[in-house]
VOPAGU-2260 file (C-alpha; in pm, 1 decimal, decimal comma):
REM VOPAGU-2260
SITE   aa  ch    i         X         Y         Z
SITE  UNK   A    0     501,6    2472,8    8089,3
SITE  UNK   A    1     187,6    2557,6    8285,6
SITE  UNK   A    2    -131,6    2378,4    8194,1
SITE  UNK   A    3    -381,3    2581,2    7999,9
SITE  UNK   A    4    -749,9    2602,9    8070,3
SITE  UNK   A    5    -947,3    2329,8    7897,0
SITE  UNK   A    6   -1166,5    2453,0    7615,2
SITE  UNK   A    7   -1529,9    2357,1    7588,1
SITE  UNK   A    8   -1592,3    2073,8    7348,3
SITE  UNK   A    9   -1762,3    2158,3    7015,6
SITE  UNK   A   10   -1893,2    1890,2    6784,0
SITE  UNK   A   11   -1742,2    1948,0    6431,7
SITE  UNK   A   12   -1929,1    1887,1    6107,3
SITE  UNK   A   13   -1890,6    1549,6    5942,8
SITE  UNK   A   14   -1577,3    1518,9    5730,7
SITE  UNK   A   15   -1580,5    1435,7    5358,6
SITE  UNK   A   16   -1690,5    1078,6    5281,2
SITE  UNK   A   17   -1406,1     837,7    5324,0
SITE  UNK   A   18   -1172,2    1098,4    5477,2
SITE  UNK   A   19   -1080,8    1112,7    5848,7
SITE  UNK   A   20    -941,1    1452,6    5944,4
SITE  UNK   A   21    -772,9    1299,8    6248,6
SITE  UNK   A   22    -812,6    1441,3    6600,5
SITE  UNK   A   23   -1131,9    1617,2    6695,2
SITE  UNK   A   24   -1122,5    1988,6    6617,3
SITE  UNK   A   25   -1206,5    2063,5    6982,6
SITE  UNK   A   26    -870,6    1916,6    7089,2
SITE  UNK   A   27    -668,1    2132,2    6846,5
SITE  UNK   A   28    -597,8    2419,9    7090,6
SITE  UNK   A   29    -427,6    2196,6    7341,1
SITE  UNK   A   30    -228,3    2014,5    7071,8
SITE  UNK   A   31    -123,0    2318,0    6869,7
SITE  UNK   A   32     -81,9    2567,7    7152,5
SITE  UNK   A   33    -369,4    2786,0    7031,8
SITE  UNK   A   34    -551,5    3035,1    7258,5
SITE  UNK   A   35    -833,8    2864,0    7439,9
SITE  UNK   A   36   -1096,2    3135,3    7443,4
SITE  UNK   A   37   -1425,3    3058,1    7272,2
SITE  UNK   A   38   -1400,4    3322,2    6993,2
SITE  UNK   A   39   -1059,8    3207,6    6880,1
SITE  UNK   A   40   -1163,6    2842,7    6890,3
SITE  UNK   A   41   -1472,2    2917,7    6683,1
SITE  UNK   A   42   -1260,3    3109,2    6431,3
SITE  UNK   A   43   -1012,0    2820,3    6411,5
SITE  UNK   A   44   -1294,4    2571,8    6363,8
SITE  UNK   A   45   -1443,3    2781,1    6083,1
SITE  UNK   A   46   -1105,7    2808,1    5911,7
SITE  UNK   A   47   -1057,2    2433,4    5948,5
SITE  UNK   A   48   -1404,2    2366,3    5808,6
SITE  UNK   A   49   -1342,0    2600,8    5513,5
SITE  UNK   A   50   -1010,7    2429,2    5444,0
SITE  UNK   A   51   -1177,7    2089,7    5455,7
SITE  UNK   A   52   -1450,8    2203,4    5218,5
SITE  UNK   A   53   -1196,5    2342,2    4973,1
SITE  UNK   A   54    -997,4    2021,6    4989,5
SITE  UNK   A   55   -1312,1    1816,1    4942,7
SITE  UNK   A   56   -1407,8    2020,1    4635,5
SITE  UNK   A   57   -1064,3    1978,9    4479,1
SITE  UNK   A   58   -1052,3    1613,0    4576,5
SITE  UNK   A   59   -1390,3    1529,0    4421,6
SITE  UNK   A   60   -1357,4    1748,1    4109,2
SITE  UNK   A   61   -1018,4    1612,3    4002,7
SITE  UNK   A   62   -1024,7    1471,9    3645,2
SITE  UNK   A   63    -794,5    1194,0    3764,0
SITE  UNK   A   64    -882,1     911,8    4000,3
SITE  UNK   A   65    -731,3     968,8    4347,5
SITE  UNK   A   66    -695,1     697,8    4612,2
SITE  UNK   A   67    -555,1     762,3    4960,4
SITE  UNK   A   68    -421,2     450,1    5126,9
SITE  UNK   A   69    -219,7     359,8    5430,7
SITE  UNK   A   70     141,3     252,5    5412,3
SITE  UNK   A   71      14,8    -104,7    5418,9
SITE  UNK   A   72    -204,9     -40,5    5116,0
SITE  UNK   A   73    -542,5     -21,0    5293,5
SITE  UNK   A   74    -770,9     222,7    5109,9
SITE  UNK   A   75    -857,3     518,6    5330,8
SITE  UNK   A   76   -1038,5     748,4    5084,5
SITE  UNK   A   77   -1129,0     770,7    4715,6
SITE  UNK   A   78   -1277,2    1043,8    4498,6
SITE  UNK   A   79   -1573,8    1031,9    4258,8
SITE  UNK   A   80   -1353,9     979,7    3952,0
SITE  UNK   A   81   -1202,3     668,6    4113,4
SITE  UNK   A   82   -1551,9     524,0    4161,4
SITE  UNK   A   83   -1631,6     586,7    3795,2
SITE  UNK   A   84   -1299,4     457,1    3668,9
SITE  UNK   A   85   -1290,0     128,9    3857,7
SITE  UNK   A   86   -1664,0      60,3    3875,4
SITE  UNK   A   87   -1673,5      21,5    4254,8
SITE  UNK   A   88   -1878,1     223,6    4501,0
SITE  UNK   A   89   -1697,5     411,3    4773,8
SITE  UNK   A   90   -1831,2     172,8    5035,7
SITE  UNK   A   91   -1697,4    -127,7    4842,7
SITE  UNK   A   92   -1341,8       9,5    4829,8
SITE  UNK   A   93   -1293,0     165,2    5172,1
SITE  UNK   A   94   -1089,1     -69,7    5388,1
SITE  UNK   A   95    -988,8    -288,8    5093,9
SITE  UNK   A   96    -633,5    -347,4    4969,0
SITE  UNK   A   97    -531,6    -115,9    4684,4
SITE  UNK   A   98    -349,2    -400,6    4510,4
SITE  UNK   A   99    -691,2    -512,6    4383,1
SITE  UNK   A  100    -679,8    -207,8    4157,9
SITE  UNK   A  101    -314,7    -116,8    4096,7
SITE  UNK   A  102     -48,7    -369,2    3987,6
SITE  UNK   A  103     119,6    -513,1    4295,2
SITE  UNK   A  104     462,7    -514,0    4127,8
SITE  UNK   A  105     444,5    -136,3    4093,9
SITE  UNK   A  106     345,5     -81,7    4455,3
SITE  UNK   A  107     602,3    -325,7    4592,7
SITE  UNK   A  108     884,9    -152,3    4405,8
SITE  UNK   A  109     829,0     154,6    4625,0
SITE  UNK   A  110     833,4     -17,3    4964,2
SITE  UNK   A  111    1192,4      88,9    5025,7
SITE  UNK   A  112    1111,6     447,1    4928,2
SITE  UNK   A  113     824,3     454,6    5176,1
SITE  UNK   A  114    1057,0     334,4    5452,1
SITE  UNK   A  115    1308,4     605,8    5363,6
SITE  UNK   A  116    1030,4     861,7    5384,2
SITE  UNK   A  117     947,2     752,0    5737,1
SITE  UNK   A  118    1305,4     834,3    5835,1
SITE  UNK   A  119    1321,3    1162,9    5640,4
SITE  UNK   A  120     965,1    1295,1    5587,9
SITE  UNK   A  121    1030,6    1574,0    5339,0
SITE  UNK   A  122     789,4    1636,4    5049,0
SITE  UNK   A  123     875,3    1415,1    4754,8
SITE  UNK   A  124     725,5    1190,8    4488,8
SITE  UNK   A  125     779,9     821,9    4553,8
SITE  UNK   A  126     748,1     710,5    4193,9
SITE  UNK   A  127     566,7     711,0    3863,9
SITE  UNK   A  128     447,5     426,6    3646,9
SITE  UNK   A  129     355,5     450,5    3278,4
SITE  UNK   A  130     153,2     215,6    3063,8
SITE  UNK   A  131      53,6      -7,5    3355,9
SITE  UNK   A  132    -261,6    -217,4    3351,0
SITE  UNK   A  133    -520,0    -148,3    3620,9
SITE  UNK   A  134    -825,0    -368,4    3686,2
SITE  UNK   A  135   -1192,3    -272,7    3703,3
SITE  UNK   A  136   -1464,0    -436,8    3911,3
SITE  UNK   A  137   -1579,5    -638,6    3609,0
SITE  UNK   A  138   -1230,0    -785,2    3569,9
SITE  UNK   A  139   -1137,3    -587,1    3257,3
SITE  UNK   A  140    -792,5    -430,5    3242,2
SITE  UNK   A  141    -706,4     -90,1    3098,2
SITE  UNK   A  142    -384,5     111,1    3058,8
SITE  UNK   A  143    -308,9     381,0    3315,8
SITE  UNK   A  144     -37,4     622,8    3424,4
SITE  UNK   A  145      12,1     625,2    3803,2
SITE  UNK   A  146     200,2     856,9    4036,1
SITE  UNK   A  147     251,9     794,8    4409,8
SITE  UNK   A  148     312,8    1066,1    4668,4
SITE  UNK   A  149     348,4    1021,9    5046,2
SITE  UNK   A  150     172,8    1239,8    5301,5
SITE  UNK   A  151     189,7    1233,2    5682,7
SITE  UNK   A  152    -150,0    1242,0    5853,4
SITE  UNK   A  153    -275,7    1185,4    6203,2
SITE  UNK   A  154    -292,7     812,4    6141,5
SITE  UNK   A  155      63,9     798,6    6014,0
SITE  UNK   A  156     212,6     771,7    5666,8
SITE  UNK   A  157     -46,0     774,3    5388,3
SITE  UNK   A  158       9,1     732,4    5015,4
SITE  UNK   A  159    -182,0     935,5    4756,6
SITE  UNK   A  160    -218,7     745,5    4428,1
SITE  UNK   A  161    -313,5     959,8    4127,9
SITE  UNK   A  162    -437,4     741,8    3840,9
SITE  UNK   A  163    -506,6     852,0    3484,0
SITE  UNK   A  164    -688,1     638,5    3227,3
SITE  UNK   A  165    -484,7     647,3    2901,1
SITE  UNK   A  166    -704,3     415,2    2693,8
SITE  UNK   A  167    -782,2     687,3    2437,9
SITE  UNK   A  168    -416,5     780,9    2412,2
SITE  UNK   A  169    -316,1     419,6    2355,8
SITE  UNK   A  170    -579,0     383,6    2082,2
SITE  UNK   A  171    -451,2     696,9    1909,9
SITE  UNK   A  172     -93,8     575,1    1945,8
SITE  UNK   A  173    -197,7     247,7    1783,5
SITE  UNK   A  174    -353,8     437,9    1494,5
SITE  UNK   A  175     -38,0     643,9    1467,4
SITE  UNK   A  176     173,3     328,9    1456,7
SITE  UNK   A  177     -49,6     190,6    1180,4
SITE  UNK   A  178     -12,3     513,2     982,5
SITE  UNK   A  179     363,9     501,4    1031,0
SITE  UNK   A  180     376,5     139,0     918,9
SITE  UNK   A  181     167,7     216,0     610,8
SITE  UNK   A  182     390,7     511,4     531,1
SITE  UNK   A  183     705,2     304,2     568,9
SITE  UNK   A  184     558,1      34,8     343,4
SITE  UNK   A  185     461,6     291,7      81,7
SITE  UNK   A  186     803,3     456,1      89,9
SITE  UNK   A  187     972,0     116,0      65,5
SITE  UNK   A  188     758,3      16,7    -234,0
SITE  UNK   A  189     817,7     346,2    -412,6
SITE  UNK   A  190    1188,0     330,3    -330,6
SITE  UNK   A  191    1211,3     -15,3    -484,4
SITE  UNK   A  192    1029,4     108,1    -794,0
SITE  UNK   A  193    1264,7     404,6    -812,7
SITE  UNK   A  194    1566,8     177,4    -774,9
SITE  UNK   A  195    1440,1     -47,4   -1053,8
SITE  UNK   A  196    1379,6     254,6   -1274,4
SITE  UNK   A  197    1724,5     391,3   -1192,8
SITE  UNK   A  198    1874,0      53,9   -1278,0
SITE  UNK   A  199    1690,4      65,5   -1609,1
SITE  UNK   A  200    1828,1     414,7   -1662,7
SITE  UNK   A  201    2181,2     292,6   -1597,0
SITE  UNK   A  202    2133,5       7,3   -1842,0
SITE  UNK   A  203    2001,5     248,6   -2103,8
SITE  UNK   A  204    2290,6     482,3   -2032,6
SITE  UNK   A  205    2539,1     202,9   -2085,2
SITE  UNK   A  206    2368,2     104,0   -2410,5
SITE  UNK   A  207    2377,7     462,8   -2533,7
SITE  UNK   A  208    2742,2     494,6   -2439,5
SITE  UNK   A  209    2826,2     199,1   -2661,6
SITE  UNK   A  210    2606,6     318,9   -2947,4
SITE  UNK   A  211    2646,2     596,9   -3199,8
SITE  UNK   A  212    2436,2     831,0   -2981,1
SITE  UNK   A  213    2717,5     917,3   -2741,1
SITE  UNK   A  214    2694,7    1281,7   -2841,6
SITE  UNK   A  215    2345,6    1310,3   -2686,2
SITE  UNK   A  216    2409,8    1101,0   -2378,2
SITE  UNK   A  217    2521,2    1387,5   -2152,0
SITE  UNK   A  218    2208,8    1586,9   -2239,2
SITE  UNK   A  219    1973,8    1296,3   -2168,0
SITE  UNK   A  220    2135,9    1211,9   -1835,7
SITE  UNK   A  221    2145,8    1578,2   -1734,6
SITE  UNK   A  222    1779,9    1615,4   -1829,9
SITE  UNK   A  223    1668,9    1320,0   -1621,1
SITE  UNK   A  224    1886,2    1429,3   -1328,7
SITE  UNK   A  225    1747,7    1781,6   -1343,7
SITE  UNK   A  226    1387,0    1670,4   -1358,5
SITE  UNK   A  227    1427,1    1410,2   -1083,0
SITE  UNK   A  228    1583,9    1664,6    -850,9
SITE  UNK   A  229    1254,9    1842,8    -773,0
SITE  UNK   A  230    1039,3    1545,5    -662,6
SITE  UNK   A  231    1328,6    1381,3    -477,4
SITE  UNK   A  232    1414,6    1706,9    -297,3
SITE  UNK   A  233    1049,4    1745,7    -197,8
SITE  UNK   A  234    1046,4    1390,1     -60,6
SITE  UNK   A  235    1365,2    1453,2     141,0
SITE  UNK   A  236    1220,6    1776,8     282,6
SITE  UNK   A  237     893,5    1604,5     373,6
SITE  UNK   A  238    1078,2    1316,0     542,4
SITE  UNK   A  239    1295,8    1554,7     746,3
SITE  UNK   A  240     989,1    1756,6     848,2
SITE  UNK   A  241     812,8    1435,1     950,7
SITE  UNK   A  242    1114,6    1335,6    1158,8
SITE  UNK   A  243    1113,2    1673,7    1335,9
SITE  UNK   A  244     740,4    1644,9    1409,7
SITE  UNK   A  245     796,2    1294,6    1547,6
SITE  UNK   A  246    1068,2    1418,9    1783,9
SITE  UNK   A  247     839,0    1698,7    1905,9
SITE  UNK   A  248     558,2    1450,1    1960,1
SITE  UNK   A  249     787,3    1215,9    2154,4
SITE  UNK   A  250     889,8    1508,4    2374,7
SITE  UNK   A  251     525,2    1590,7    2451,3
SITE  UNK   A  252     455,3    1224,9    2537,4
SITE  UNK   A  253     764,2    1201,5    2756,6
SITE  UNK   A  254     660,6    1516,9    2940,1
SITE  UNK   A  255     320,8    1372,9    3025,2
SITE  UNK   A  256     146,1    1669,5    2861,6
SITE  UNK   A  257     -13,6    1478,5    2574,4
SITE  UNK   A  258    -361,9    1590,2    2472,6
SITE  UNK   A  259    -605,2    1443,8    2225,2
SITE  UNK   A  260    -558,5    1751,1    2004,0
SITE  UNK   A  261    -181,5    1686,5    1996,8
SITE  UNK   A  262    -234,8    1335,3    1864,7
SITE  UNK   A  263    -497,9    1445,8    1615,3
SITE  UNK   A  264    -264,9    1716,4    1482,2
SITE  UNK   A  265      24,0    1472,7    1454,3
SITE  UNK   A  266    -186,3    1210,7    1273,4
SITE  UNK   A  267    -304,9    1478,6    1030,2
SITE  UNK   A  268      60,6    1568,9     965,6
SITE  UNK   A  269     138,5    1201,5     900,8
SITE  UNK   A  270    -146,5    1179,7     649,1
SITE  UNK   A  271     -30,6    1498,1     473,2
SITE  UNK   A  272     331,7    1381,9     465,6
SITE  UNK   A  273     224,1    1043,7     325,3
SITE  UNK   A  274      39,1    1217,1      42,4
SITE  UNK   A  275     336,4    1445,9     -36,4
SITE  UNK   A  276     579,3    1154,1     -38,6
SITE  UNK   A  277     354,9     945,1    -260,9
SITE  UNK   A  278     304,4    1231,9    -505,0
SITE  UNK   A  279     677,1    1306,4    -524,2
SITE  UNK   A  280     775,4     943,7    -573,6
SITE  UNK   A  281     507,8     891,9    -838,8
SITE  UNK   A  282     636,5    1198,1   -1024,2
SITE  UNK   A  283     990,2    1058,2   -1017,3
SITE  UNK   A  284     860,1     726,1   -1143,3
SITE  UNK   A  285     675,0     895,8   -1430,4
SITE  UNK   A  286     987,8    1086,1   -1533,8
SITE  UNK   A  287    1194,0     769,9   -1546,1
SITE  UNK   A  288     928,9     586,1   -1743,5
SITE  UNK   A  289     917,3     879,3   -1983,6
SITE  UNK   A  290    1291,9     853,8   -2031,2
SITE  UNK   A  291    1267,0     484,8   -2113,1
SITE  UNK   A  292    1010,5     563,3   -2380,5
SITE  UNK   A  293    1220,5     830,8   -2548,2
SITE  UNK   A  294    1297,1     732,8   -2903,5
SITE  UNK   A  295    1561,3     993,5   -2988,1
SITE  UNK   A  296    1753,5     982,4   -3314,3
SITE  UNK   A  297    2098,6     834,5   -3283,7
SITE  UNK   A  298    2386,8    1073,2   -3350,2
SITE  UNK   A  299    2676,5     939,8   -3549,7
SITE  UNK   A  300    3032,9     999,2   -3439,0
SITE  UNK   A  301    3167,4     938,5   -3788,6
SITE  UNK   A  302    3334,6    1244,8   -3938,3
SITE  UNK   A  303    3386,1    1299,0   -4310,0
SITE  UNK   A  304    3375,4    1556,5   -4587,8
SITE  UNK   A  305    3037,8    1599,4   -4756,4
SITE  UNK   A  306    2833,0    1833,2   -4975,5
SITE  UNK   A  307    2570,5    2007,9   -4763,6
SITE  UNK   A  308    2297,5    2004,7   -5031,5
SITE  UNK   A  309    2342,6    1635,6   -5113,3
SITE  UNK   A  310    2349,3    1532,4   -4748,4
SITE  UNK   A  311    2031,5    1722,9   -4657,4
SITE  UNK   A  312    1850,9    1583,6   -4961,6
SITE  UNK   A  313    1929,7    1236,5   -4830,9
SITE  UNK   A  314    1808,2    1331,8   -4484,9
SITE  UNK   A  315    1476,3    1467,1   -4612,7
SITE  UNK   A  316    1430,1    1161,6   -4832,1
SITE  UNK   A  317    1463,7     938,4   -4526,1
SITE  UNK   A  318    1174,5    1109,2   -4346,2
SITE  UNK   A  319     954,0    1176,4   -4648,8
SITE  UNK   A  320     741,3     860,4   -4604,7
SITE  UNK   A  321     637,7     963,2   -4254,3
SITE  UNK   A  322     541,5    1313,4   -4372,9
SITE  UNK   A  323     325,3    1211,5   -4669,0
SITE  UNK   A  324      12,0    1201,1   -4455,3
SITE  UNK   A  325      45,5    1574,0   -4381,4
SITE  UNK   A  326     -63,4    1844,2   -4631,3
SITE  UNK   A  327     235,8    2064,1   -4555,3
SITE  UNK   A  328     543,2    2051,4   -4780,5
SITE  UNK   A  329     918,0    2100,7   -4742,6
SITE  UNK   A  330    1130,3    2308,7   -4979,5
SITE  UNK   A  331    1510,1    2282,3   -4993,1
SITE  UNK   A  332    1703,8    2579,8   -5134,2
SITE  UNK   A  333    2073,6    2507,6   -5083,2
SITE  UNK   A  334    2326,8    2562,6   -5359,1
SITE  UNK   A  335    2556,3    2276,0   -5442,9
SITE  UNK   A  336    2925,8    2301,6   -5372,1
SITE  UNK   A  337    2909,9    2387,9   -5002,3
SITE  UNK   A  338    3169,1    2144,8   -4874,1
SITE  UNK   A  339    3185,2    2068,8   -4505,7
SITE  UNK   A  340    3423,8    1861,2   -4295,2
SITE  UNK   A  341    3195,2    1771,1   -4009,0
SITE  UNK   A  342    2952,0    1513,6   -3868,9
SITE  UNK   A  343    2667,2    1448,6   -4114,0
SITE  UNK   A  344    2485,3    1218,9   -3870,8
SITE  UNK   A  345    2460,3    1489,8   -3604,6
SITE  UNK   A  346    2361,7    1751,3   -3863,8
SITE  UNK   A  347    2094,6    1520,9   -4003,4
SITE  UNK   A  348    1947,9    1464,7   -3658,6
SITE  UNK   A  349    1928,7    1841,2   -3596,9
SITE  UNK   A  350    1738,2    1893,1   -3921,9
SITE  UNK   A  351    1505,0    1598,0   -3859,3
SITE  UNK   A  352    1417,3    1721,1   -3508,2
SITE  UNK   A  353    1348,7    2076,4   -3629,0
SITE  UNK   A  354    1127,9    1952,8   -3913,8
SITE  UNK   A  355     938,9    1722,0   -3680,7
SITE  UNK   A  356     897,4    2009,2   -3434,1
SITE  UNK   A  357     740,7    2223,0   -3706,3
SITE  UNK   A  358     494,9    1949,9   -3804,3
SITE  UNK   A  359     408,1    1867,2   -3442,2
SITE  UNK   A  360     370,3    2222,2   -3311,1
SITE  UNK   A  361     382,4    2475,3   -3594,8
SITE  UNK   A  362     100,1    2337,0   -3806,2
SITE  UNK   A  363    -141,1    2230,9   -3536,9
SITE  UNK   A  364    -499,1    2257,9   -3665,4
SITE  UNK   A  365    -377,4    2393,4   -3999,9
SITE  UNK   A  366    -458,5    2232,4   -4334,8
SITE  UNK   A  367    -169,7    2388,8   -4525,1
SITE  UNK   A  368     174,2    2533,3   -4473,3
SITE  UNK   A  369     537,7    2492,1   -4565,8
SITE  UNK   A  370     882,7    2442,1   -4419,4
SITE  UNK   A  371    1174,4    2602,9   -4600,4
SITE  UNK   A  372    1542,2    2510,4   -4559,6
SITE  UNK   A  373    1809,7    2740,2   -4696,7
SITE  UNK   A  374    2182,9    2797,8   -4651,7
SITE  UNK   A  375    2458,9    3038,6   -4743,0
SITE  UNK   A  376    2831,1    3056,4   -4677,7
SITE  UNK   A  377    2961,4    3340,9   -4460,2
SITE  UNK   A  378    3339,9    3324,1   -4451,4
SITE  UNK   A  379    3443,4    3008,0   -4268,8
SITE  UNK   A  380    3087,1    2935,2   -4162,4
SITE  UNK   A  381    2761,6    2828,2   -4314,8
SITE  UNK   A  382    2433,5    2981,3   -4204,9
SITE  UNK   A  383    2149,8    2730,7   -4218,6
SITE  UNK   A  384    1794,0    2857,0   -4180,6
SITE  UNK   A  385    1491,4    2636,6   -4118,7
SITE  UNK   A  386    1161,5    2824,7   -4109,7
SITE  UNK   A  387     787,6    2749,3   -4115,7
SITE  UNK   A  388     479,0    2966,1   -4170,4
SITE  UNK   A  389     281,0    2801,2   -3894,0
SITE  UNK   A  390     113,6    2927,5   -3577,6
SITE  UNK   A  391     434,2    3052,3   -3414,6
SITE  UNK   A  392     516,9    3048,0   -3045,3
SITE  UNK   A  393     421,6    3262,2   -2749,3
SITE  UNK   A  394     696,8    3478,2   -2604,7
SITE  UNK   A  395     700,2    3291,0   -2272,6
SITE  UNK   A  396     765,7    2963,0   -2456,8
SITE  UNK   A  397    1070,4    3091,4   -2645,5
SITE  UNK   A  398    1281,0    3123,5   -2331,8
SITE  UNK   A  399    1209,8    2762,1   -2234,3
SITE  UNK   A  400    1229,6    2603,7   -2578,2
SITE  UNK   A  401    1569,0    2440,5   -2535,1
SITE  UNK   A  402    1514,4    2330,3   -2174,6
SITE  UNK   A  403    1500,2    1952,0   -2123,1
SITE  UNK   A  404    1146,5    1814,8   -2089,5
SITE  UNK   A  405     980,2    2139,5   -2190,3
SITE  UNK   A  406     698,8    2063,9   -2432,1
SITE  UNK   A  407     342,4    2173,5   -2488,1
SITE  UNK   A  408     274,5    1816,6   -2601,8
SITE  UNK   A  409     384,3    1620,2   -2295,0
SITE  UNK   A  410     147,7    1324,5   -2271,6
SITE  UNK   A  411      42,5    1367,0   -2634,9
SITE  UNK   A  412     341,7    1216,9   -2808,2
SITE  UNK   A  413     603,6    1476,2   -2714,7
SITE  UNK   A  414     896,1    1391,3   -2486,3
SITE  UNK   A  415    1030,2    1741,5   -2427,8
SITE  UNK   A  416    1384,6    1627,7   -2521,3
SITE  UNK   A  417    1392,8    1702,3   -2895,9
SITE  UNK   A  418    1499,5    2066,9   -2877,1
SITE  UNK   A  419    1749,1    1998,3   -2598,0
SITE  UNK   A  420    1911,5    1737,3   -2824,0
SITE  UNK   A  421    1916,8    1989,5   -3112,6
SITE  UNK   A  422    2101,6    2248,0   -2904,9
SITE  UNK   A  423    2343,0    1988,9   -2764,5
SITE  UNK   A  424    2434,0    1855,2   -3111,1
SITE  UNK   A  425    2460,3    2202,9   -3263,7
SITE  UNK   A  426    2683,4    2356,2   -2998,6
SITE  UNK   A  427    2889,0    2063,1   -2870,7
SITE  UNK   A  428    2918,0    1816,1   -3157,8
SITE  UNK   A  429    2905,5    2052,7   -3456,6
SITE  UNK   A  430    3066,6    2349,8   -3280,1
SITE  UNK   A  431    2804,5    2604,2   -3385,0
SITE  UNK   A  432    2524,4    2819,8   -3252,4
SITE  UNK   A  433    2145,6    2815,6   -3280,1
SITE  UNK   A  434    1889,6    3094,8   -3239,7
SITE  UNK   A  435    1512,6    3107,2   -3275,2
SITE  UNK   A  436    1267,2    3379,0   -3369,5
SITE  UNK   A  437     891,3    3342,8   -3360,1
SITE  UNK   A  438     577,0    3552,8   -3358,5
SITE  UNK   A  439     232,8    3411,5   -3284,6
SITE  UNK   A  440      50,5    3371,3   -3614,6
SITE  UNK   A  441     361,0    3435,4   -3824,6
SITE  UNK   A  442     562,1    3116,2   -3794,5
SITE  UNK   A  443     898,4    3021,7   -3645,9
SITE  UNK   A  444    1252,8    3048,3   -3780,5
SITE  UNK   A  445    1570,0    2872,5   -3656,9
SITE  UNK   A  446    1909,4    3011,1   -3757,4
SITE  UNK   A  447    2203,6    2774,1   -3722,7
SITE  UNK   A  448    2561,0    2889,8   -3780,8
SITE  UNK   A  449    2813,9    2608,5   -3825,5
SITE  UNK   A  450    3185,7    2608,5   -3902,8
SITE  UNK   A  451    3269,8    2451,4   -4239,2
SITE  UNK   A  452    3531,5    2252,9   -4051,8
SITE  UNK   A  453    3403,0    2114,4   -3724,0
SITE  UNK   A  454    3625,4    2114,7   -3415,1
SITE  UNK   A  455    3848,6    1809,5   -3372,1
SITE  UNK   A  456    3675,5    1719,3   -3043,7
SITE  UNK   A  457    3320,7    1788,3   -2933,7
SITE  UNK   A  458    3297,3    2099,6   -2718,6
SITE  UNK   A  459    3218,7    2044,3   -2350,8
């Protein structure tokens, strides 16, 4: 190739602090085969200067610390963020060994990769390090994420180290871990309380099974199960949602895209989930404690023939002492001679619960009133009517009256199980039906139709 005419030498502007652009710009034409005329050289120099200025702007404005070092680890250039992060001036770091700043074990693990790059210099990342400890000028250590990338320059292989301070992220992760630990402790405590309450429920269930109240056992267990289903389901849903949020958060962390707002949002979700779990578990605990406090009448399984009028007189006599403090009175209008072959204990409990319901709800804030009990035979059945002239019930309450744990007096002496027990005994033990009519201000009336001869076995 014929030698080209030598270009006149032009002194370039000073490069960015700490950076050496390599050969003089005046020698570029001969090295790169560029045209040697003055206009083209000037244009090339201007383009080179513009490129250097753009690189310098990007280099200095990076939010991460950037250190350019030789293959041997000698610092060749640093940006402003690196000065701020490590506490050194640029002059103090240039020419020093980068191992003063970055853990040597991390750098040494990439020696082989750097050698491979020398043999096959294609663009690639040499490695990443997470949660490493870097060291400042004052000797303090702080957590960083580091990535290394090789670059070939005029002076040979150089390594660009990009360093990100993750102190804030680590602090937020620590707070998150504390929240998670507190949540796990709370869930464990509430779970133990729930297990103890469930054990108490099982003991009570066993006691009821062996007692004369077997006829009401299925209703009580079903009631507790039904009421516990809502808070427990809410807790399960909250836990599954929390698990999904945790997996999403882990994915963001693993992808290196974590932002402060991501952690703040996740911590807020943890707080909200903790509150939901605590509220649900407390509700379950309250329901179980309420069950333990239920003092339901015991239903007798003994079957015999009896006169309806005589039996109900005995029932009313047994509760008369507790009703003397009330101004309201009970009237019984049942003709003698109505013989039944049934369960007087279950029938007595139905009547007691309905009378108590009238006194508790029907006569609230009333100084007078009456409950009437009457009966008549209709073929093979007896129709028993228990009515009061109290305040009556709202229409929306009638549809829920026989639901377990429905009561307008929950927390004021009512358990919400009395009417559920009445329906269970009437329909399953006695083999009959029960209906209710009520008008606000005009009282409430229950109509119970029972067979004179009860079924051999309780209906399921």
